[in-house]
KELUM-38163 format. One record per residue (C-alpha): x, y, z; residue number from 1. Coordinates in steps of 0.02 Angstrom, whole numbers, plus 50000, padded with zeros to 5 digits. Layout:
! residues N
<r><X>X</X><Y>Y</Y><Z>Z</Z><seq>NUM</seq></r>
...
This chain:
! residues 88
<r><X>48837</X><Y>49284</Y><Z>55413</Z><seq>1</seq></r>
<r><X>48794</X><Y>49101</Y><Z>55414</Z><seq>2</seq></r>
<r><X>48763</X><Y>49000</Y><Z>55571</Z><seq>3</seq></r>
<r><X>48921</X><Y>48898</Y><Z>55538</Z><seq>4</seq></r>
<r><X>49022</X><Y>49058</Y><Z>55522</Z><seq>5</seq></r>
<r><X>48949</X><Y>49128</Y><Z>55684</Z><seq>6</seq></r>
<r><X>48989</X><Y>48968</Y><Z>55780</Z><seq>7</seq></r>
<r><X>49167</X><Y>48964</Y><Z>55714</Z><seq>8</seq></r>
<r><X>49192</X><Y>49149</Y><Z>55755</Z><seq>9</seq></r>
<r><X>49131</X><Y>49121</Y><Z>55932</Z><seq>10</seq></r>
<r><X>49245</X><Y>48970</Y><Z>55956</Z><seq>11</seq></r>
<r><X>49393</X><Y>49065</Y><Z>55883</Z><seq>12</seq></r>
<r><X>49362</X><Y>49214</Y><Z>55998</Z><seq>13</seq></r>
<r><X>49358</X><Y>49102</Y><Z>56151</Z><seq>14</seq></r>
<r><X>49517</X><Y>49009</Y><Z>56098</Z><seq>15</seq></r>
<r><X>49618</X><Y>49168</Y><Z>56062</Z><seq>16</seq></r>
<r><X>49564</X><Y>49243</Y><Z>56228</Z><seq>17</seq></r>
<r><X>49618</X><Y>49083</Y><Z>56317</Z><seq>18</seq></r>
<r><X>49790</X><Y>49086</Y><Z>56235</Z><seq>19</seq></r>
<r><X>49814</X><Y>49269</Y><Z>56281</Z><seq>20</seq></r>
<r><X>49756</X><Y>49236</Y><Z>56459</Z><seq>21</seq></r>
<r><X>49890</X><Y>49101</Y><Z>56479</Z><seq>22</seq></r>
<r><X>50019</X><Y>49232</Y><Z>56436</Z><seq>23</seq></r>
<r><X>50158</X><Y>49242</Y><Z>56309</Z><seq>24</seq></r>
<r><X>50344</X><Y>49246</Y><Z>56342</Z><seq>25</seq></r>
<r><X>50374</X><Y>49403</Y><Z>56237</Z><seq>26</seq></r>
<r><X>50425</X><Y>49547</Y><Z>56352</Z><seq>27</seq></r>
<r><X>50344</X><Y>49673</Y><Z>56233</Z><seq>28</seq></r>
<r><X>50172</X><Y>49599</Y><Z>56270</Z><seq>29</seq></r>
<r><X>50107</X><Y>49669</Y><Z>56434</Z><seq>30</seq></r>
<r><X>49954</X><Y>49749</Y><Z>56509</Z><seq>31</seq></r>
<r><X>49774</X><Y>49694</Y><Z>56501</Z><seq>32</seq></r>
<r><X>49735</X><Y>49620</Y><Z>56329</Z><seq>33</seq></r>
<r><X>49554</X><Y>49588</Y><Z>56284</Z><seq>34</seq></r>
<r><X>49486</X><Y>49514</Y><Z>56123</Z><seq>35</seq></r>
<r><X>49349</X><Y>49635</Y><Z>56071</Z><seq>36</seq></r>
<r><X>49294</X><Y>49552</Y><Z>55909</Z><seq>37</seq></r>
<r><X>49343</X><Y>49427</Y><Z>55777</Z><seq>38</seq></r>
<r><X>49295</X><Y>49442</Y><Z>55594</Z><seq>39</seq></r>
<r><X>49308</X><Y>49285</Y><Z>55488</Z><seq>40</seq></r>
<r><X>49289</X><Y>49282</Y><Z>55298</Z><seq>41</seq></r>
<r><X>49144</X><Y>49184</Y><Z>55224</Z><seq>42</seq></r>
<r><X>49260</X><Y>49046</Y><Z>55163</Z><seq>43</seq></r>
<r><X>49342</X><Y>49036</Y><Z>55337</Z><seq>44</seq></r>
<r><X>49512</X><Y>49069</Y><Z>55256</Z><seq>45</seq></r>
<r><X>49556</X><Y>49234</Y><Z>55340</Z><seq>46</seq></r>
<r><X>49521</X><Y>49303</Y><Z>55514</Z><seq>47</seq></r>
<r><X>49548</X><Y>49474</Y><Z>55590</Z><seq>48</seq></r>
<r><X>49561</X><Y>49484</Y><Z>55779</Z><seq>49</seq></r>
<r><X>49527</X><Y>49652</Y><Z>55861</Z><seq>50</seq></r>
<r><X>49604</X><Y>49678</Y><Z>56032</Z><seq>51</seq></r>
<r><X>49602</X><Y>49810</Y><Z>56166</Z><seq>52</seq></r>
<r><X>49758</X><Y>49847</Y><Z>56268</Z><seq>53</seq></r>
<r><X>49763</X><Y>49938</Y><Z>56434</Z><seq>54</seq></r>
<r><X>49855</X><Y>50046</Y><Z>56488</Z><seq>55</seq></r>
<r><X>49859</X><Y>50155</Y><Z>56333</Z><seq>56</seq></r>
<r><X>50047</X><Y>50189</Y><Z>56341</Z><seq>57</seq></r>
<r><X>50086</X><Y>50003</Y><Z>56317</Z><seq>58</seq></r>
<r><X>49971</X><Y>49984</Y><Z>56167</Z><seq>59</seq></r>
<r><X>50094</X><Y>50010</Y><Z>56023</Z><seq>60</seq></r>
<r><X>50228</X><Y>49896</Y><Z>56093</Z><seq>61</seq></r>
<r><X>50102</X><Y>49761</Y><Z>56140</Z><seq>62</seq></r>
<r><X>50020</X><Y>49764</Y><Z>55968</Z><seq>63</seq></r>
<r><X>50191</X><Y>49749</Y><Z>55887</Z><seq>64</seq></r>
<r><X>50230</X><Y>49600</Y><Z>55999</Z><seq>65</seq></r>
<r><X>50063</X><Y>49517</Y><Z>55959</Z><seq>66</seq></r>
<r><X>50094</X><Y>49535</Y><Z>55772</Z><seq>67</seq></r>
<r><X>50263</X><Y>49452</Y><Z>55796</Z><seq>68</seq></r>
<r><X>50184</X><Y>49311</Y><Z>55897</Z><seq>69</seq></r>
<r><X>50041</X><Y>49283</Y><Z>55774</Z><seq>70</seq></r>
<r><X>50109</X><Y>49116</Y><Z>55712</Z><seq>71</seq></r>
<r><X>50134</X><Y>49053</Y><Z>55890</Z><seq>72</seq></r>
<r><X>49958</X><Y>49110</Y><Z>55940</Z><seq>73</seq></r>
<r><X>49884</X><Y>49025</Y><Z>55786</Z><seq>74</seq></r>
<r><X>49972</X><Y>48862</Y><Z>55829</Z><seq>75</seq></r>
<r><X>49909</X><Y>48869</Y><Z>56009</Z><seq>76</seq></r>
<r><X>49732</X><Y>48907</Y><Z>55950</Z><seq>77</seq></r>
<r><X>49744</X><Y>48759</Y><Z>55831</Z><seq>78</seq></r>
<r><X>49776</X><Y>48645</Y><Z>55979</Z><seq>79</seq></r>
<r><X>49618</X><Y>48710</Y><Z>56065</Z><seq>80</seq></r>
<r><X>49501</X><Y>48712</Y><Z>55914</Z><seq>81</seq></r>
<r><X>49464</X><Y>48551</Y><Z>55823</Z><seq>82</seq></r>
<r><X>49460</X><Y>48617</Y><Z>55645</Z><seq>83</seq></r>
<r><X>49525</X><Y>48543</Y><Z>55484</Z><seq>84</seq></r>
<r><X>49601</X><Y>48710</Y><Z>55436</Z><seq>85</seq></r>
<r><X>49629</X><Y>48865</Y><Z>55541</Z><seq>86</seq></r>
<r><X>49614</X><Y>49038</Y><Z>55462</Z><seq>87</seq></r>
<r><X>49768</X><Y>49149</Y><Z>55446</Z><seq>88</seq></r>
């Protein structure tokens, strides 16, 4: 992993965590959501965000809500990060 990739991954992790900490209006998303890791492709085109949800019984519904809110989260992260192009 290059230094540029590591810096971008760190910045992306911080921004996603900040957006989730602000909260989302989707009632499916509840509980304690923590960003555990972010994996970004070498060309910075794709990113995979790993999250942890507590309590366990709300995990499936929350993950479904987060997948539905992915475009909104990406837009909010784009306002935080100053990047020419944000990974999908």
